[in-house]
N, C-alpha and C positions, 0 to 999 in steps of 0.2 A: 444111441438105440440103435438097433440093427432092425431093418423093416424086413418083413416076409413078402416075398414076390412069389407068384404061382408059375412063372416062367422063367424064361432068360434074362438075366440083367445084363445091360450093357452102359457105356460111359459116355457123355456128352464131350467133345472133343474141344468145346468152348469153355464150359463153366465146370466142367470133370464131374458134375453130379451123375451118380449111378440111380437108373430108372429101368422099368421094365421094358423090354425090346419092342413091344407094342405101341408104346407110348413115345418112341422117338422116331424120326425121320432118319431114313438110311439113304445115304449120300457116297458118291465116288467119285474121282477125278480121273479124266482120260484125256490125255495130249493137253494138260492144264485147264483143263474145261470142266466144270461142276456140271454134274449129270444125276438124275435118281440112279439109284443100284438098279443094273442091268442084270445080275445073277452071277457075274463071273468077275474077276479080280477082286481087290483091295477095296474095302469100303470103310466110311466112319459114319458116327450118328450125331444128330443134332437136336437138342430139345426145344421143345416150343418156346420157351422162355428166351432161348437164344437166338430166335431168328431176329429181332430188332436190337440185340444188345450191340453195345459200342466193339467189345472185344471179339466178335464174331469174324468181321472182316482179318484181323490178325489170326484167327485160329483156320479160317478157309484158306489163306494166303500159306500159311505152314503146310496143312495137309495137301494141298495144290502144287506146292513149291514154285509159286508165282507170286510177283510182287504187283500184280494187278488187281487190287482189292476191290475197286470201285466196279470192275467186270465181273469179278465175281459174287458181289451182293446183288448185282443185278440179276445174274443167272438163277441165286438163291432166291428172289421174289419171284422169277417166272417158275420156278419148280413148285414154289409155295402155293400159288393161285391154281395150278395144273392139279396137285394133289389134293387140296380142299374140294 
């Protein structure tokens, strides 16, 4: 069944679930490092359920084109604590 959204719909890069844009965290990779979206360049979205999921490390490594999954997960934890 199709859900009705009042705004733009985006997809989580980890679980591929579609959600309203304001419910997702927008991130970007610059120089193989994870950062909150700065307003320019390519970005991707991550849903709150995937913040602690096992497959998140693989999805972040794929988006940032980096094999340093532990570093990317640590950067994600820092971003999450700053955003909240």
